[in-house]
C-alpha positions as CSV (number, residue, x, y, z in Angstrom):
1,M,1.2,-42.6,-25.6
2,H,0.6,-40.7,-22.0
3,P,-2.8,-39.5,-21.6
4,L,-1.4,-36.3,-20.4
5,L,0.0,-35.8,-23.4
6,A,-3.0,-36.4,-26.2
7,L,-4.5,-33.3,-24.3
8,P,-5.2,-30.4,-26.0
9,S,-2.7,-27.7,-26.4
10,E,-5.6,-25.0,-24.9
11,I,-6.2,-27.7,-22.0
12,L,-2.6,-27.7,-21.2
13,S,-2.0,-24.3,-21.0
14,E,-5.1,-23.5,-18.3
15,I,-3.6,-26.3,-16.3
16,F,-0.1,-24.9,-16.2
17,V,-2.0,-21.7,-15.4
18,Q,-3.5,-23.5,-12.6
19,C,-0.3,-24.4,-11.5
20,L,0.9,-20.9,-10.0
21,P,-0.6,-18.4,-7.4
22,P,-3.5,-16.5,-8.7
23,Y,-2.8,-13.7,-9.8
24,P,-1.0,-11.1,-9.3
25,I,0.4,-12.8,-6.7
26,C,4.2,-13.5,-8.6
27,P,6.0,-17.0,-8.6
28,P,9.4,-16.9,-7.7
29,L,11.8,-15.9,-11.0
30,L,14.0,-18.9,-10.4
31,G,14.0,-22.0,-8.4
32,D,11.5,-25.1,-8.7
33,S,8.3,-22.8,-8.1
34,S,9.0,-20.9,-10.6
35,P,7.3,-21.7,-14.6
36,T,10.4,-22.1,-15.9
37,K,10.5,-25.6,-14.7
38,L,7.7,-26.4,-17.0
39,T,9.7,-25.7,-19.8
40,Q,12.2,-28.2,-18.5
41,V,9.8,-31.6,-19.1
42,C,9.7,-32.0,-22.9
43,R,9.7,-30.0,-25.8
44,R,5.9,-29.6,-26.3
45,W,5.4,-28.4,-22.4
46,R,8.2,-26.2,-23.3
47,E,6.5,-24.6,-27.0
48,I,2.9,-24.5,-24.9
49,A,4.4,-22.5,-21.3
50,H,6.6,-20.0,-24.2
51,A,3.3,-19.7,-26.2
52,T,1.2,-19.3,-22.5
53,P,1.7,-14.9,-21.4
54,E,-0.5,-15.4,-18.5
55,L,2.5,-17.7,-17.0
56,W,5.1,-14.6,-17.3
57,R,3.0,-11.7,-15.8
58,G,4.0,-11.4,-12.3
59,I,7.7,-10.4,-12.0
60,A,9.3,-10.2,-8.2
61,L,12.9,-8.7,-8.7
62,F,15.4,-8.4,-6.2
63,T,13.1,-9.8,-3.4
64,S,15.0,-12.7,-1.9
65,A,18.1,-12.1,0.1
66,G,19.6,-15.5,-0.7
67,L,19.6,-14.6,-4.1
68,R,21.1,-11.4,-4.5
69,R,24.5,-12.9,-5.5
70,F,22.1,-14.0,-8.5
71,S,21.5,-10.4,-9.8
72,E,22.3,-10.6,-13.3
73,L,20.6,-13.7,-13.1
74,Q,17.3,-12.3,-12.0
75,V,17.3,-9.4,-14.3
76,A,17.7,-11.3,-17.1
77,T,14.9,-13.8,-16.5
78,A,12.7,-10.8,-15.6
79,E,13.8,-9.7,-19.7
80,V,12.6,-13.0,-20.7
81,W,9.0,-13.1,-19.3
82,I,8.2,-9.4,-20.1
83,K,8.6,-10.5,-23.4
84,R,6.5,-13.5,-23.0
85,S,4.0,-11.9,-21.1
86,G,3.3,-10.2,-24.7
87,A,0.9,-7.2,-24.1
88,L,-0.7,-8.6,-20.9
89,P,-1.1,-5.8,-17.8
90,L,1.8,-6.8,-15.2
91,C,1.8,-7.3,-12.0
92,V,5.6,-5.8,-10.3
93,I,7.4,-6.8,-7.0
94,L,10.5,-4.1,-6.5
95,G,12.6,-5.2,-3.3
96,S,15.3,-2.8,-1.8
97,T,18.2,-2.6,-4.6
98,P,22.0,-2.4,-3.7
99,H,23.8,-0.1,-5.8
100,G,25.2,-2.1,-8.5
101,E,25.0,-2.3,-12.6
102,P,22.6,-5.5,-12.8
103,E,20.2,-3.6,-10.1
104,A,20.1,-0.5,-12.1
105,K,19.7,-2.4,-15.2
106,G,16.4,-4.1,-13.6
107,V,14.9,-1.0,-12.4
108,S,15.4,0.3,-15.8
109,L,13.6,-2.9,-16.9
110,L,10.4,-2.4,-14.8
111,L,10.2,1.1,-15.5
112,E,10.2,0.8,-19.3
113,H,7.5,-1.8,-19.1
114,R,5.5,1.0,-16.3
115,S,2.7,1.8,-19.4
116,R,1.9,-2.1,-18.4
117,W,2.1,-1.8,-14.7
118,Q,-1.1,-3.4,-13.1
119,Y,0.0,-4.0,-9.8
120,A,3.4,-2.3,-8.6
121,A,5.2,-2.8,-5.1
122,L,8.2,-0.8,-5.3
123,R,11.5,0.0,-3.1
124,C,13.5,2.6,-4.7
125,R,15.4,5.8,-5.3
126,V,13.8,8.9,-5.7
127,S,16.6,9.4,-8.9
128,E,14.8,6.5,-10.3
129,W,10.8,6.9,-10.1
130,I,8.5,9.2,-8.9
131,P,4.7,9.4,-10.3
132,G,4.0,12.6,-11.1
133,R,7.3,13.8,-12.9
134,A,6.2,14.6,-16.3
135,P,6.4,12.8,-19.0
136,E,6.6,9.8,-16.6
137,C,2.9,10.0,-15.3
138,E,0.6,7.8,-17.2
139,M,-0.6,4.3,-16.1
140,P,-3.4,3.3,-17.9
141,F,-3.7,-0.2,-16.3
142,L,-2.1,1.1,-12.8
143,R,-4.6,-0.3,-9.9
144,Q,-2.6,-0.4,-6.8
145,L,0.3,1.1,-5.9
146,D,3.0,0.4,-3.2
147,L,5.9,2.5,-3.4
148,M,8.9,3.1,-0.3
149,Y,12.4,5.0,-1.0
150,S,15.4,3.9,0.5
151,D,16.7,7.8,0.4
152,Q,15.5,11.8,0.2
153,P,16.4,14.3,-2.5
154,Q,19.2,16.0,-2.7
155,E,17.8,18.9,-4.4
156,P,14.3,20.7,-5.2
157,I,12.2,18.3,-7.9
158,E,10.6,19.9,-10.2
159,D,7.9,19.4,-13.0
160,L,6.1,17.1,-10.4
161,G,2.2,17.1,-11.3
162,T,-0.4,13.8,-10.9
163,L,0.1,10.8,-11.9
164,D,-2.3,9.6,-14.7
165,A,-3.4,6.3,-13.3
166,P,-7.4,6.2,-14.0
167,H,-8.4,2.8,-12.5
168,L,-6.0,3.5,-9.6
169,T,-8.1,2.5,-6.0
170,T,-5.4,1.6,-3.9
171,V,-2.5,3.1,-2.4
172,F,0.4,2.4,0.4
173,L,2.8,5.5,0.2
174,D,5.8,6.5,2.3
175,C,4.8,9.9,2.7
176,D,9.0,10.5,4.0
177,L,9.8,11.6,0.3
178,V,6.8,13.5,-0.6
179,L,6.8,15.9,2.5
180,N,10.4,16.5,2.1
181,L,9.9,17.8,-1.5
182,N,8.9,20.9,-1.0
183,E,7.1,22.4,2.6
184,S,3.7,23.0,1.4
185,P,1.5,19.8,2.3
186,T,-0.5,20.4,-1.4
187,V,2.7,18.4,-2.5
188,L,0.7,15.4,-1.4
189,A,-2.5,16.5,-2.3
190,G,-1.5,17.2,-5.9
191,L,0.2,14.0,-6.2
192,L,-2.8,11.6,-7.1
193,V,-6.2,11.7,-8.0
194,W,-7.7,10.6,-4.0
195,I,-11.3,10.7,-5.3
196,Q,-10.6,8.0,-7.2
197,L,-9.2,6.0,-4.8
198,T,-11.3,3.5,-1.8
199,R,-8.0,2.0,-0.2
200,V,-5.1,4.2,1.7
201,F,-2.6,3.6,3.9
202,L,-0.6,6.6,4.3
203,C,2.5,6.3,6.7
204,N,5.2,8.8,7.8
205,I,2.3,11.5,7.2
206,D,2.4,14.9,9.0
207,F,-1.1,16.7,10.0
208,D,-1.2,19.2,7.4
209,S,-0.8,17.0,4.7
210,A,-3.7,13.9,5.9
211,V,-6.3,17.1,5.9
212,G,-5.3,17.7,2.2
213,V,-5.8,15.0,1.6
214,L,-9.0,13.9,3.3
215,H,-10.6,16.7,2.0
216,H,-10.0,14.9,-1.1
217,A,-10.5,10.9,-0.6
218,T,-14.2,11.1,0.2
219,N,-14.7,7.7,-1.5
220,L,-12.3,5.8,0.7
221,V,-13.7,2.6,1.7
222,A,-10.7,1.9,4.1
223,C,-8.1,4.8,5.2
224,R,-5.0,4.0,7.3
225,L,-2.8,7.0,9.1
226,E,0.1,6.5,11.0
227,F,1.1,9.9,11.7
228,E,5.1,10.3,12.7
229,R,4.9,14.3,13.0
230,W,2.5,16.9,14.3
231,S,2.6,20.4,13.4
232,P,3.5,22.6,16.2
233,P,1.5,25.5,17.0
234,D,3.2,28.3,14.8
235,G,3.8,25.4,12.3
236,G,0.3,25.1,10.2
237,P,-3.3,26.2,11.2
238,N,-5.0,23.4,13.1
239,L,-9.1,22.7,11.7
240,Q,-10.8,25.3,10.9
241,P,-13.9,25.8,12.7
242,G,-17.1,24.4,11.6
243,T,-14.8,21.6,9.3
244,V,-16.0,18.4,8.7
245,F,-14.9,15.4,6.8
246,V,-18.1,13.0,5.2
247,F,-17.2,9.0,4.5
248,P,-20.0,7.7,3.0
249,R,-18.7,4.5,2.0
250,L,-15.8,4.0,5.1
251,E,-15.7,0.9,6.7
252,T,-12.3,0.8,8.6
253,L,-10.3,3.6,9.9
254,I,-6.6,3.1,11.3
255,I,-5.0,5.6,13.1
256,T,-2.0,5.4,15.2
257,A,0.9,7.9,16.3
258,V,4.4,8.3,17.6
259,F,3.8,11.7,19.3
260,S,2.1,12.6,22.7
261,N,0.1,15.4,21.4
262,Y,-2.9,14.8,20.2
263,E,-5.1,17.9,20.2
264,Q,-4.7,18.0,16.9
265,L,-5.9,14.4,16.2
266,D,-8.9,14.9,18.5
267,E,-10.0,17.5,15.9
268,L,-9.4,15.4,12.9
269,L,-11.9,12.2,14.7
270,L,-14.3,15.0,15.4
271,A,-14.6,16.1,12.2
272,I,-15.4,12.8,11.1
273,R,-19.2,11.5,9.4
274,A,-18.6,7.4,8.7
275,P,-21.9,6.2,8.5
276,N,-20.7,2.4,7.1
277,L,-18.1,2.5,9.7
278,R,-17.2,-0.9,11.4
279,R,-13.8,-1.5,12.2
280,L,-11.9,1.6,14.3
281,H,-8.4,1.0,16.2
282,L,-6.5,3.7,17.8
283,D,-3.3,4.2,19.8
284,H,-4.5,3.8,23.3
285,D,-3.0,7.3,23.8
286,M,-5.2,8.8,22.1
287,L,-7.6,8.0,24.1
288,A,-6.2,8.6,27.6
289,H,-4.2,11.4,27.0
290,R,-7.3,13.5,28.6
291,D,-8.5,13.2,31.9
292,G,-12.2,13.7,33.6
293,E,-14.9,16.0,32.3
294,D,-12.4,16.9,29.8
295,S,-12.5,13.6,27.7
296,L,-12.5,13.1,24.5
297,Q,-16.0,11.6,24.1
298,L,-16.0,9.5,20.8
299,T,-19.0,8.5,20.6
300,P,-21.1,6.7,17.8
301,D,-22.9,9.6,17.8
302,S,-19.7,12.0,16.9
303,L,-19.2,9.6,13.6
304,G,-22.4,8.9,12.6
305,C,-22.2,5.3,12.9
306,A,-22.4,2.4,14.8
307,V,-19.2,1.1,15.4
308,E,-18.9,-2.9,16.0
309,R,-15.5,-3.4,16.4
310,L,-12.6,-1.2,18.3
311,L,-9.0,-2.3,18.9
312,L,-7.1,-0.5,21.3
313,S,-3.3,-0.9,21.6
314,I,-2.7,-0.8,25.4
315,T,1.0,0.8,25.9
316,N,1.3,3.5,27.8
317,I,-1.6,2.8,29.8
318,R,-1.8,5.6,32.2
319,G,-5.3,4.7,34.0
320,P,-8.0,2.0,34.3
321,L,-9.4,0.6,31.2
322,E,-12.8,0.9,32.2
323,S,-12.1,5.0,31.5
324,I,-11.5,4.1,27.8
325,R,-14.9,2.6,27.9
326,N,-16.4,5.5,29.8
327,S,-14.9,7.9,26.4
328,I,-16.6,5.7,23.9
329,P,-19.8,4.5,25.4
330,R,-22.4,2.9,22.8
331,V,-19.5,0.9,21.0
332,G,-20.2,-3.1,20.5
333,M,-17.3,-4.8,21.2
334,I,-13.7,-2.7,22.6
335,E,-10.8,-5.5,21.6
336,M,-7.5,-4.5,23.6
337,S,-4.6,-5.9,22.1
338,S,-1.0,-5.5,23.5
339,T,0.6,-5.7,20.3
340,E,1.2,-3.3,17.0
341,D,0.4,-6.2,14.5
342,L,-3.1,-5.6,12.7
343,S,-4.7,-9.3,12.1
344,S,-5.5,-8.9,8.3
345,D,-8.4,-11.6,8.7
346,V,-9.9,-8.6,10.6
347,W,-8.6,-5.5,8.9
348,G,-7.3,-6.7,5.5
349,H,-4.3,-6.6,4.1
350,W,-2.1,-3.6,3.6
351,D,1.0,-4.0,2.0
352,L,1.3,-5.0,-1.5
353,G,4.6,-6.5,-1.7
354,R,2.3,-9.4,0.0
355,L,1.8,-10.3,-3.6
356,W,5.2,-12.2,-4.1
357,Q,5.4,-15.7,-3.3
358,G,8.0,-16.2,-1.1
359,N,10.0,-16.3,2.6
360,D,11.0,-13.1,2.2
361,T,9.3,-9.8,2.7
362,V,9.9,-7.0,-0.1
């Protein structure tokens, strides 16, 4: 008998688990890298694999364009995996889904087990799921949530409360949906318990909604804001005089904007106090839009910290680079970059779609 066959079942089970990428990275549902391959070697391996729930807890559904024609098989496989995973918390990755019966069934399958989600990266439609909508707002295991929508609500959405996820610490949220639910910026501020979050990426956000969130998210360690719209003078109040945002744990701050009016962002930056800030990224225009004595003068003193690294995007430069250095004195290093891509080695990961082991992105 081959020595491998003489190993105790517990040892083989652990070997099987080590063959997969570390959780919460999801292995492919289909193909040679799927844990299903282990069940095709022999009867004993199949029995051990089926009895090892850790093999089946990471589910990436509709993430590969090459497998689009196998939607029904993906859903059937995901259903089997969920059963085999027992009562373990799950990592679920849901890619963009075309309209169709298999896709709708797959979304319903994952939502049926949302109380077991621990890591979730979803691309879905408004009609399928919105966090905080009663009675679907209890998620006791959830740690990380990545949420984007492929459509907009056709009518006002009611019964929108606060997502009950006591272990949630990391959020990637496309704010397009939230900002269209209600014109009040308090909608976003009330959607999550922001004080418990440590890592937040809000894209397509407006100024007033960002301010509403920052008032509550005082425990942030890493924050990324991508502004897609600005509030005109008659569209909402600027910061109240004397407003200060204190983030005692904040280490990384990334702010980008597509608009050319940065006066509100000036006020926001000058209101931030982050004594542990070590990495700061700003668009070039945020510093270059002022001239001469009216320079922003964003200093370590104004932030209350010693910034070690500053990465600037060098698009749309209208003046000498030395003016940037003069605007931000006493910064350890200024790194100029011609791309908007931020190295994950320095700035960390921001999109939970990376939790899928495959060639296509979610």
